[in-house]
Every structure is written in C-alpha cells, then in structure tokens.
N, C-alpha and C positions, 0 to 999 in steps of 0.2 A: 572603492570598494575591494579589489582585488588584492591591493596593497595591504588593506586593514586584515583579509584573511590570511594573507602569506606571514605576517606580524602575530597572529593569534597563534597559527599553526608553530612557528618557530618558538614561541614562548610557552606553547604547551598550555593556553587557555581556551575555555569553551566558547564555542560560538554556533550558531545557526544561520544560513543565508539563503534564500528562498524566494522565488517567483510563482505567483499564484496563476491558474489558467487563465489563458487568454488575456492575460494582463503583461505591461511592461515594466511595471515598477519591481525591482530587486530589493528586497529587504533584508537588513542585516542586525541580528541581536547578538551583541557581545557581552561577555562576563568577565569581570575585572580580576577576578581569582579563582583558583581552580578546585575550589569546593564543589562536590556532589550534593545536589539538590534533588528532593524528590516531591510529588503532590499527589495525594490519593482523592482529596475534595475538589482539584482544579479551581479554587478559589484566589488563587494567586496570579498575579500578572507576568507573560513571559511565553518562553517556547518549549512544548511539551514534545516529549521523544519516549513513547511507552514500548515495551515490549508484547508480543503475541501472549506470552502468560503474565499477565500483569499483578501479580499477587505484591510484589514488593513494588507497587505505585510506577508513575513515569517520573523519568529524568525531566527537570526543569532546567533551563538556562536562563537565568535571570537577566533582566534587559537594563543592565547598567550603561549600555551605549546602544542605539537605535541609529541605524544609517539606510538611507534610501536614495537608488539612484536609476534611473532610467536605462533599462537593457532590452530592447524587443529584440525578438528570434531573428536571425538571418536567413533560416531555414535550409542550411548549407548542406545537412547531410540528410541522402534519401534511403530508400529501402535497403534493408542490408542483404549481402549476399555472402557474407562469411561462412566459413565450413565449420560445422560442430563436432565434437569427438562423440563417438559411440559409447565412451566409457561410463560405466554405472549402469547400464541397459538392464541388466539382468536383475540387478537390485531393485530396480525401479519396478520392472514387471512384476515381480513378485510382491512388490508393495501394493500395487494397483489391484493385483489379485486378491491379496488378502482383504482389501477393503470390498471388494466387489462381495466376497463370501460374507463378510460381515453384514452387509446390507441385505443380501439374500435370506439371511438367518433372522432379519427382523430386526436386528439390534441398532441400525442407522438406517436414514432416509438417505443421505448424501453424506461424504466424506471428502475433504480437500486434502490433497497427497502432495508433498513437494520431494524436492532435491536440492543440494548444494552443490555447486561446480567452482573450484578452485583453478584460477588461472593467471598467467604470468600478467603483469602489469607495469607497463614501461612509462607512461603517463604519470604527470604528478595529480593529486585530488584536485587543484585549481584547472588543469587541461582538460580532466574527464568532465567536472562541473560546467566549463564554458560550452564543451559539445552537446552536453545535456540541453543547457539553456537554449543553443540556437536549433537544436534537433527537435525539441517539445514543445511548441508553443501553446498545445492544448493541456498539458500536464502539470502537475505541481511539480516544478522541479526545485531541488534542495542539496545542501551540503553542510552536512552535520559534524560537528568535533568536540569531543570532550575526552580530556587524557584518561580518564578514569573508565570511559566506557568505549571509544573507539572513534573511527571515522567512518561514514556512511554518507552516501548519496543516491539520489534517483530522481524517477521521473513517472510519478504514479497517476493514473487516470482515475482513480476513485476516491470520490470524498466520503468519510465517515460521516460527519455532521458539519452544517453550519447553522449559527444561531444568530439572530441580530433582532431588537426589540421583540424578545419573546417567541418570534417566528422560526420554525425548525425546518430546515431544507436536508434531504440526504438522496440516496439514490438505490436503487435495487441493481446490481450489477454482476452478469454470469455469461456463462459460455463464450467461446474463442474460434474464430477461425482466420487462417492467414488472411493476410490482404493481397489481392491480384489486381493490378492495374486494369481499370475500364471495367470490373466484375463487381456486381451486387453480391453481398452473402448469401448463400443459399443455406438456411437454419433448419437442422433436422429436429424430430421430436425430442430426442436427448438434451440438445441444448434449449430448447422452446420452455421444455419441463424444469429444467435447472433452473432459468431464471424466474419462473413461476415460483417455484418453491422458495428462493430469496424475496420475492413480494408478498407472499403470504407469511413468511417468518418477521418480517419487519412491520407487517399488520398487528401480527399477535403482540411482537413485543412492545411496540408503540401504543397500543389501544387504549391502555390505561394511564397513560402518560401524556399524551396527546391528544387536542380536540380537533375537529374539523380535518382528519389524516386523508390527504389524497395521494392515491398510487397512480400515476401516469401510463399510459400504454407503453409496452417495450419497442423501442427502437432501435435499429443499429447505428452504433458509433464505432469510429476509426481511433486507435490508439497505437501512433506509429505504424509498425508492420500488421498489425492485428485489428480483427474485428470483434465488438462485444456486443451484447443486448443488456440494454439500460431503461429502467424505467423511473424518472423524476418522482421524489416523495416530498410532500410537505405537510405542514399542521402547524397549529399553534401549542405551545408548550403550557401545561396548567401552571398555574401561580405557585401551587406546593411543590413543584418540581424542579429540583437543582440540577446542574449539570452532569455530575457524578451520576446520578440515577440514569440518565440519558444514555451516558457512554458506557455504563454497565449494561444497558439493556441493548445496545448496539453491538458492542465490542467483547468477543471478536465476530464479525460477520458471517454469514453462510457462505460467503464468497470466498471466505479465506480458512473456514473451519470445517462446517459443516452443519447437518441436522439429525437429531437434537445437536444443540452446541455444546453441551456439557459432555455427553457421551463421546461425540466426534473428537473433541479437545483432548479427551482420554486416551482414545485410539491413537491420535496421532503423536502425544509425547510417549507413549508407549512403544509405536512402530516406525516411526520416520528415520530412527539410526543417526540423527543429528538434532543440535539443539538450533531451533529457529532464532532464536534470541529477539532481535528488533525488525526481521523480516515477517510480514503479516500483523505488526504492530500498529500503531497510529502516530501520527505527529501533527504539530500545527500550534497556531497561536490561541492562547487563552488570555482574554482580558486584556490583550496588547494594545489595541485601538481605543476600546472602549468598554466598561464594564458590562458583563453580561456577553459581550460580542466576543464567538470563539468560530475558529475555522479549521477542522480536523480532516487529515487525509488518511487513507490506509496506505502502509509503506510497502507498496509493492515495485516492480521493475525497479530495484534497487540493489545495491551492492554494498558490502563491507570492504573498505581499501586498507590495505597493511602495506608496509614496504617491501615494494616489488612483486606484491601480488593481490589479488583480488577474490572474493566469493561473492560469485552470482547465486540468486534463489529463484528457481521456477517450481510451478506446481501446477495442479488441475482439479477441477469439480468431478468426484467419482459418483457415479449413480449405479443403479442396477443393470442401465443398459450400457455402460463402459465398456471399451473393447482396450485390454491392455496397450496393444500395440499402438492404437490411435492416440491413447494419452501419452505415451512416450514421445510420440511426434509432436504432441501439443506443446509438452516441455521442449522439446528442441526446437520449437518456432519462436516460443516464447523467449529462450536463451539468447537468439539472436539480437534482440533489442539493446541488451547491456553489453554483449561481445562486439558489438559492430562499434559501438562507443570506446571499448577499448582499444 
C-alpha cells in the first residue's frame, strides 16, 4: 500500500488512503488520471473531500483502483509534551473578543473561531501518515492527495454522518478539556451548554428529514490528548430524502461553525483573516462499498502538507461565557496533537 502511495505521489495522481475508527483495515482509493472531479448530489461512487464553504461542491476521487490491507495501530506515540509558540496570540484574542461581542449583541448564540499555524515539516507525507495511523486507533486517519488540490492528512474524532440501509447515525460533539493522566474531566456550565446547543441544533435540522430520531446522553470521550463531550444520534431517513439533503442539513456543524449556522459562517468568512479551505470540511466514502452506504467525517485534527512545511488548524467554540485567554489556551492544547506528530 505504501509503495502504491509513493508511486501516486511521484506521478502526481489523485488518491485517498484511510482507516476508520477502531478498525484495522487500511483502504486506498486511487484514480488513474489527474482530472479534477466534483460532486454536488453525492450519487457517484468514490471518496469525497469537501471544503468548509462548499458552494463549488466536493472533490471526488474516482475508485479506478481499490486496495485494502491490514494495518492495526501500534499505539507507539503517547501524550504530547511539545512546546508551542505564542505567535499570533494578540490577533486570536482580538478575534475571540469580537465573537463574544457579536453574541452579546444577540446576532449569534455561538461561533467557532480558528487560526492557522505554519510550521516546518521534515517528515515526508508517508511518515506523517504512518505516525497518525499508529497514534490514533480511535480516529478516522487519512492521507489525501490531488495535484490540483493539495496534500492533506489528519486523525479526526468527529463523524459527520453514517448511512446504511436507510439508517442514519451521527454525533453531537462539542467542548474541550486537556487530558490529564488518572483524572476524569471536570465539565463546567460553559462546556455543558455548548454541547447541548449542538444537540438541539441537530434535532431541529434533522427533525423533518429523519423519523424515530434519538439523541443520547452526553458522555466524555477521549481523542488523543483531549477530552470532548459527545452524544450519539440515530434515526431512519425518510424515503423521499436523498443524501445531498442530509449533508446540506448537517454541514457545517455547530461544532465547527456556530449557531445560527448561516450567520456564524458569514462572521467566520469575514473575520478569521485566512481561508479555511478544507479544514472543517468533510471527507469519506460515498456509495463505495454498496449503493446508499456512506461514511463521512468532519475534517478536524488535520494539516495541509507542502514541500518542507505544514499548515495546522485549530479552533474553539465561542459562547457568551467564553474568556479569550482560556480560548487561546484551548487552541494551544489542540495544536499539540498535530505538532507532536510532526
């Protein structure tokens, strides 16, 4: 599999290789030419890679060749102790303060604000991917390349949606605390309220598209060196509803954008001072195993790899109770996940 990846990288041919959470199978989707394909209706077969602001549709890697190999995680990389630069702090504090003011004025309930960190990268994409696979068995680990798009990789803990036999599964994920050995997370009102907002939003968005919708109790889940609050969501998709409608209802999620989504997205695009591109977009299989079977993940804990450098993206949910300094620390903690891999 790694030889096949190397060949595609050298030849400038598109591919995506990935392993789903808690599985050991590594799947490779390879395209035979460098044509750039997009989808808006998600009726094709292949691997999709969609941006945060998806007006132009999602990139589609066509499955001209499909490879599967066994690759269980070794768990060789532990929690991170890497030092983190304070560069960009004042800009981020100003951005968070602006977001808080927007919420206090009643224009937003929540907004997710992020920043980009540029760092040197001495490892090859394959070495980075190998470390991700061995470090994060419970995440969706991937390496994506298209010569007309770029090279991305990540280990995301968040499912956008899973659909099989008309049954939908997703999650309500929000709030972050650093992982401390032998300590359970102590969630405050801000985190609990933030997670409830996401659950309420999903209930509202899927209510007319899904029947028997169930949203489970919020539980603590660990992702690398961080804790999150998560509720499982499931239901049956109405026969008249297609995949494009479900994706449109869920993306971008409040966990990566805000509430109300449209206004939060507008605020992000106008104020973040950089383009997210594929960070907080979504990616995964569409109709690849069977027609109507889809597994998509939110593109978090990710990086874009270029020759000799990497861009890492980190953000956090801002509510009226947010404290700018605490939000800065949250992004610093989140950055360690990918910095440690590099």
